[in-house]
N, C-alpha and C positions, 0 to 999 in steps of 0.2 A: 855117719848116720845121726840124725836128730829125731827123737821121738817127742811128739807133742800130744798132750791130752787136755782137752777142754772140759770145763765144768761150769756150773752155775746157771745154766739155762732153766726155763720153766714157763709157767703160765702166769701172766700178770695182767691186771686191768690197765686200760689206757690211762696215762698220766703217772703210772707207777715206775719203779726202778728195779734194775737187776745189775748184778756185778758178775761178769764172766771172768774166769781164770783160765790160763793156759800154762800148764807145767811142762817144762822142757827137760830132756835128759839126753845124754850121749856125747855131746861136744861142748866146747866152751861157749856158754850162753851169750857172753858179752861180745862175741864175734859176729852176732847175728842181729840184723834189723828184724823186728817182729811186726807182723801185720794182722789185722782182722778183716775178714771178708764175710759176706753173707750171700745166701742163695735161697730164693723163694721158689715154690713149685712152679715149673713152667718158665722160669726166668733164668737169665745168665747169672753167674757168680759176679758179685760187684764188690768193689773196694769200700771199706768202711773207715779204717784208720791204720796208721803205721807209726812206729816209734823207732828212732835210730838206735844203734847198738849201745850208745852211751846214754840214751835217754834225753839228750839235749834237744833233739828235733822231733817234731810230730807233724802229721798231716792228716786232715780229715776230709771225708766226702762232704759236700755241701749239705746233703740231706740230714746229716747228723751233727754238724758243727754247732757248738753251743749246748748240745744235749748229751753227747758222749765224751768221755775222757779216757784216753789210753795212757797206761803207765806201766812201768816195769820195775821189778826188784831183782837185780842181778845176783844178789846174795842168795835169793830163793829160787833162781832160775824160773821165774814166773812173770808172765805179762798179764795185765788186767784190762778189762774194758768196762768202765762204769757207765751204765746207760740210764739216763734220767728222762723224765717226760716222755715216756714211751708212747708210740702211736701204733695203731693196727698195721700200718704199712711197714713197721719194723719187723713184723713177723717173718721169720726165716730160720734156716739153719745157719749158725755162725761158726766160722772156721778160723783158727789161727794158723799162721804160716811163718816160716823162718827163711830169711835170705842171708846168705853168707856175705859179710861186708867188712871183713877184717882189713884194717888200714884205712877204711873210708867211713865217714859219718854222714850217711845219707838216708833218704826215705824214698820208697818206691810204691807206686799205686797199681802197677800192673800185675795181675795174678801170675802171668807167665814169668815174672822175674823171680819168683820164690822157689826155693829148693825143696822145702819140706812142708807137709801139711798134716794137721790133725784130722780126727774123724768127725769133728763137729759136735755142736750142742744146739738143741732146738730152743728157740725163743718164740713164744706165742703171746700176742698182745690182743686182748679182747676189748671190744668197744662198749 
């Protein structure tokens, strides 16, 4: 089992920044690719970003490319999502997820690929 706890969400004006954190516990963190997803009311959960277990590879949704940066600190068992130039359409619940990838250094964008999920943190961007 892997437990994931997100933090760092809040209310911010358009153009502002937030940094989300996701703390993991329970298994060897470096064996997991870590992803961020988001879900707005009435919409399906969508992929935001993912980082490979080693941190060498990343992948972003087109809607956030150039504005968001995913990173990880394996020594701290934490993955981060730095969000800059926020827009009202970024408003959503943000969820981190872990995918077991021991022996592989890959990135995955499908929510169905992931084994564990956090409870989410709300991000609201006002116009």
